[in-house]
C-alpha positions in Angstrom: -1.8 -78.1 -119.0 -5.1 -79.9 -117.5 -7.2 -81.2 -120.4 -10.4 -83.4 -120.6 -8.3 -86.9 -120.6 -7.4 -86.0 -116.9 -11.1 -86.5 -116.1 -10.3 -90.2 -116.6 -8.4 -92.7 -114.4 -5.8 -93.5 -117.3 -2.6 -91.8 -116.0 0.8 -93.6 -116.3 3.0 -90.8 -114.7 2.4 -87.8 -112.1 1.9 -85.5 -115.1 -1.1 -84.1 -116.9 -2.3 -86.3 -119.7 -1.2 -83.8 -122.3 2.4 -83.9 -121.3 4.5 -87.0 -122.3 6.6 -88.6 -119.6 9.7 -87.9 -121.8 11.1 -84.7 -122.6 12.4 -85.8 -126.0 11.9 -83.2 -128.5 11.0 -86.3 -131.1 7.9 -87.7 -128.8 5.2 -88.3 -131.1 1.8 -90.1 -131.1 0.5 -90.7 -134.5 -2.0 -92.7 -136.7 -1.5 -93.9 -140.5 -4.4 -95.2 -142.8 -4.2 -96.6 -146.2 -7.3 -97.1 -148.6 -6.7 -99.3 -151.7 -9.1 -100.3 -154.4 -8.7 -104.0 -154.8 -11.2 -104.6 -157.5 -9.5 -106.7 -160.7 -10.8 -104.1 -163.3 -9.2 -101.2 -161.7 -6.2 -101.4 -163.8 -3.6 -98.6 -164.4 -6.2 -96.0 -162.9 -6.2 -97.9 -159.6 -6.4 -95.6 -156.7 -4.6 -95.5 -153.4 -4.9 -93.3 -150.4 -2.4 -92.8 -147.3 -3.8 -90.3 -144.8 -3.0 -89.9 -141.0 -3.0 -87.5 -138.1 -0.1 -86.7 -135.8 0.2 -85.0 -132.4 4.0 -83.5 -131.2 3.5 -82.3 -128.0 7.3 -81.5 -127.2 7.3 -79.3 -130.6 3.8 -77.7 -129.7 2.7 -78.8 -133.2 -0.4 -81.3 -134.6 -0.8 -82.0 -138.5 -2.5 -84.1 -140.8 -2.2 -85.1 -144.5 -3.8 -86.8 -147.3 -2.0 -88.4 -149.9 -3.6 -89.9 -153.3 -2.4 -91.9 -156.1 -4.5 -91.6 -159.3 -2.6 -92.9 -162.5 1.0 -91.6 -162.5 0.2 -88.4 -160.1 0.2 -88.2 -156.3 -1.9 -85.2 -155.1 -1.2 -84.6 -151.2 -3.4 -82.1 -148.8 -1.1 -81.1 -145.9 -2.6 -79.5 -142.8 -0.8 -78.0 -139.7 -1.6 -76.1 -136.6 -0.5 -75.2 -133.0 -1.1 -78.1 -130.7 -4.1 -77.9 -128.2 -5.3 -79.5 -125.1 -8.3 -81.4 -126.0 -6.7 -84.7 -127.2 -10.5 -86.0 -127.2 -11.2 -83.9 -130.5 -8.6 -85.0 -132.8 -8.6 -82.3 -135.4 -6.6 -80.6 -137.6 -8.0 -77.5 -139.4 -10.6 -79.1 -141.6 -9.3 -82.5 -140.8 -10.9 -84.5 -138.0 -10.5 -88.2 -136.6 -13.5 -89.5 -134.7 -13.4 -92.8 -132.8 -16.9 -94.2 -133.2 -15.9 -97.3 -131.5 -12.3 -97.9 -129.9 -10.4 -100.5 -131.9 -12.9 -101.4 -134.4 -14.5 -98.0 -136.2 -13.2 -94.9 -137.3 -14.4 -92.0 -139.1 -12.0 -89.7 -141.1 -13.5 -86.4 -142.3 -11.8 -83.9 -144.4 -13.8 -81.1 -145.2 -13.4 -79.5 -148.8 -9.7 -78.0 -149.0 -8.4 -76.6 -152.4 -10.6 -79.3 -154.2 -10.2 -82.6 -152.1 -12.5 -83.8 -149.4 -13.5 -87.3 -148.0 -15.7 -88.6 -145.7 -14.7 -92.3 -145.0 -15.4 -94.8 -142.0 -12.9 -97.4 -141.3 -14.2 -100.9 -140.1 -11.8 -103.5 -138.6 -12.1 -107.1 -140.1 -10.3 -108.5 -137.3 -8.8 -107.7 -133.9 -5.9 -105.1 -133.7 -2.2 -106.8 -133.5 0.1 -105.3 -131.0 3.5 -105.4 -132.4 6.8 -106.0 -130.7 8.2 -102.6 -129.5 10.7 -101.1 -132.2 14.0 -99.9 -131.1 16.8 -98.4 -133.0 19.8 -96.8 -131.6 22.5 -94.4 -133.1 26.0 -95.4 -132.5 24.6 -98.1 -130.0 23.8 -95.4 -127.5 21.1 -93.0 -128.1 17.6 -94.2 -129.4 16.4 -92.9 -132.6 13.5 -94.7 -132.8 11.5 -96.1 -129.5 8.2 -97.0 -130.1 5.1 -99.0 -129.9 2.6 -99.8 -132.1 -0.6 -101.8 -133.3 -2.0 -102.5 -136.5 -5.4 -103.7 -138.2 -6.9 -104.8 -141.2 -10.2 -103.5 -142.5 -12.7 -102.1 -144.7 -13.7 -98.7 -145.9 -16.7 -97.2 -147.0 -18.0 -93.3 -147.7 -17.1 -90.8 -150.5 -14.1 -89.3 -151.7 -13.8 -86.0 -153.8 -11.3 -84.4 -156.1 -11.7 -81.5 -157.9 -15.9 -81.6 -157.8 -15.7 -85.4 -159.0 -17.0 -87.8 -156.2 -15.8 -91.6 -155.6 -18.0 -93.9 -153.7 -16.0 -95.8 -151.6 -17.6 -99.4 -151.5 -16.5 -101.9 -148.6 -16.9 -104.7 -150.9 -13.8 -103.7 -153.2 -12.1 -101.1 -150.9 -9.7 -102.0 -147.9 -6.8 -101.3 -146.0 -4.6 -101.4 -143.0 -4.2 -99.0 -140.2 -1.7 -98.3 -137.4 -1.2 -96.1 -134.2 1.9 -95.8 -132.8 3.5 -93.4 -130.2 7.1 -92.7 -128.7 10.5 -91.5 -130.3 11.2 -91.1 -133.5 12.8 -88.3 -135.6 10.2 -85.4 -136.3 9.9 -81.8 -136.9 13.3 -79.9 -138.1 16.5 -81.6 -138.2 18.5 -81.4 -135.1 22.2 -80.8 -135.3 24.1 -84.1 -136.4 26.5 -84.7 -133.2 29.1 -87.2 -133.6 28.9 -89.0 -137.2 27.7 -92.7 -136.8 31.1 -95.2 -136.5 30.9 -97.2 -138.1 28.8 -95.6 -141.2 25.5 -97.0 -141.8 26.0 -99.5 -145.0 22.4 -100.2 -145.6 19.1 -100.6 -144.3 16.3 -103.2 -145.3 12.4 -102.6 -144.3 9.5 -104.8 -144.5 5.8 -104.2 -143.5 3.0 -106.5 -145.0 -0.3 -106.5 -143.2 -2.6 -108.5 -145.5 -6.2 -109.7 -145.1 -7.7 -113.0 -146.2 -11.3 -114.8 -146.0 -10.5 -116.4 -142.7 -7.7 -114.4 -141.4 -5.2 -111.4 -141.4 -1.2 -111.6 -141.4 1.3 -108.9 -140.5 4.7 -109.5 -141.1 7.5 -107.1 -140.0 11.3 -107.5 -141.0 13.9 -105.2 -140.7 17.8 -106.2 -141.3 21.2 -104.7 -141.4 23.5 -104.5 -144.4 24.9 -108.3 -143.6 21.4 -109.8 -143.3 21.5 -109.6 -139.7 17.6 -109.2 -138.3 17.1 -106.4 -136.1 13.1 -107.0 -136.0 11.4 -110.2 -136.8 7.2 -109.9 -135.8 4.9 -112.1 -137.8 1.4 -112.7 -136.6 -1.6 -114.4 -137.8 -5.1 -113.5 -136.6 -8.2 -115.5 -137.1 -11.7 -114.3 -137.5 -12.7 -116.5 -134.4 -9.8 -114.6 -132.2 -7.1 -116.9 -132.5 -3.6 -115.5 -132.5 -0.4 -117.3 -133.8 3.2 -116.2 -134.1 4.7 -117.4 -137.7 8.5 -117.8 -137.0 11.2 -116.4 -138.6 9.9 -116.0 -142.5 12.4 -116.5 -145.4 12.2 -113.5 -147.8 12.8 -113.7 -151.4 11.7 -110.5 -153.5 12.0 -110.1 -157.3 13.0 -106.5 -158.4 12.2 -105.2 -161.9 15.6 -105.6 -163.7 18.1 -102.5 -162.6 15.9 -101.3 -160.0 14.7 -101.9 -156.4 11.2 -101.8 -157.2 9.5 -105.3 -156.4 7.5 -107.1 -158.7 6.8 -110.3 -156.8 7.7 -111.6 -153.5 7.4 -115.2 -151.7 7.2 -115.0 -148.1 8.1 -118.4 -146.2 6.4 -118.8 -142.8 6.0 -121.4 -140.5 2.7 -122.3 -138.2 3.1 -123.2 -134.7 2.7 -127.1 -135.8 5.8 -126.5 -138.1 4.0 -126.6 -141.0 4.9 -124.1 -144.0 3.0 -120.9 -144.3 3.7 -119.7 -147.7 2.5 -116.2 -148.9 2.7 -115.2 -152.5 2.5 -111.4 -153.2 1.8 -109.3 -156.1 2.7 -105.6 -155.6 0.4 -103.3 -158.0 -0.3 -99.5 -157.3 2.2 -97.9 -155.4 2.2 -94.6 -153.5 5.9 -93.2 -152.6 5.7 -92.1 -149.1 8.5 -89.4 -149.1 6.9 -87.3 -151.8 4.0 -85.6 -150.0 3.9 -88.2 -147.2 6.1 -86.6 -144.6 8.0 -90.1 -144.2 11.7 -90.4 -145.1 13.2 -87.1 -145.6 10.4 -85.6 -147.6 11.5 -82.2 -148.7 8.6 -80.3 -148.5 6.7 -82.1 -146.1 7.8 -83.7 -142.7 5.7 -84.6 -139.6 5.9 -82.4 -136.8 7.5 -79.4 -138.7 6.2 -76.0 -137.6 4.4 -74.2 -140.8 2.3 -71.8 -138.8 -1.0 -71.3 -137.4 -4.0 -73.0 -139.5 -1.7 -74.1 -142.4 -3.1 -75.9 -145.2 -1.6 -76.4 -148.8 -2.3 -78.9 -151.9 0.8 -80.4 -153.9 1.1 -82.5 -157.0 3.6 -84.9 -158.0 4.2 -86.2 -161.5 5.9 -89.5 -161.1 7.3 -89.4 -164.4 9.0 -86.2 -163.9 12.8 -86.9 -164.4 13.4 -84.6 -161.6 11.7 -86.7 -159.0 12.7 -90.0 -160.5 16.2 -89.9 -158.8 14.5 -89.7 -155.2 11.8 -92.3 -155.5 14.4 -95.0 -154.9 15.6 -93.8 -151.7 12.4 -94.0 -149.5 10.2 -96.6 -148.4 7.2 -97.4 -150.9 3.5 -98.5 -149.8 2.1 -100.9 -152.5 -1.3 -102.2 -153.1 -0.6 -105.9 -153.2 -2.7 -108.9 -154.1 -1.7 -112.1 -152.2 -2.7 -115.9 -152.1 -1.7 -118.1 -148.9 -3.3 -121.6 -148.0 -5.6 -121.5 -151.0 -7.2 -118.1 -150.2 -6.8 -114.9 -152.2 -6.1 -111.6 -150.3 -5.2 -107.9 -150.3 -3.3 -105.6 -148.3 -0.3 -103.5 -148.1 3.3 -104.2 -149.0 5.3 -101.8 -147.6 9.3 -101.7 -148.8 12.5 -99.8 -148.9 16.1 -101.4 -149.2 18.9 -98.7 -149.6 22.8 -99.4 -149.9 24.2 -102.7 -149.4 21.7 -105.7 -148.4 23.9 -109.1 -148.6 20.8 -111.6 -148.9 19.3 -109.4 -151.8 22.4 -109.2 -153.8 22.7 -105.2 -153.4 26.5 -104.3 -152.9 26.2 -100.4 -152.5 24.1 -97.2 -152.8 23.6 -98.0 -156.5 21.3 -100.5 -158.0 23.9 -102.9 -158.9 23.7 -106.7 -157.8 25.9 -109.5 -157.4 
């Protein structure tokens, strides 16, 4: 059980570093990155990339994935393997993550795997944001999510190759956000259900919006119950000079395409510490459906932490115009590449949103798309 990390004075419990203090099977330690082309001339062929790597010590599994949206197609590469003891070498098959400079510069490499490859370097544009701890309980007693996370905005440089066609990733136009989280959340194979939740969940609302502007970055997190009761509210602005501000209790106004839950515009009204308004206008653009190849939210083919066998890899494509997939898309969180304005500045970043079932503030009355 002893590994290289045990050489360092970083222990938090009387255990080897490779063994988590919690014996919960759902313990995880995972990172997430998005990369998006923010150029105004990208149009319908705008590319957006989601990728990440995770360790699941109590399941004996590590895995990684890459999910690329081009036009109406999402293409995924999935990699999985047995966990190892050297956490200083973050690697799953031909996928590797190198911490070049902690909390600032990260390099991601995917050697050619079924026609896809990348060599990308992340450079943070501001300090990382430590988000509020995130806790969700089932039937008011059992934690289904109990996690800590930090986030950051930044730029990308390097190359991305698909079937022999190489794209240069220019940091002038390619940016994104990243996070690292660890704790408890559902991973791996589904567990026995146990007693049904009482009362049953009527709805779920989630909004996560990290944006980068010229002089500052903003990270907005809102989670609400069906009646609009807010269970998570975390809004932080980080200035380039290092100042950090909390921006209060944002009022959320999202416009959806008629008859759908697909956002077309959002106004996020926040408040500066001096009481002045901080209004963020957001225009979602290209999006990636996280539960089609990304492993989030009940993905039927790829779930984080699921045992796939030694040295597993595959490539899967998803046609987002396929009627067989259309019915699945609204029932998961969707990551949008977004353009935004705030205090006279133009910015870009992630608009991650999902609302399922009833949500009174949005007007959704049930699990359909019907609204009041």
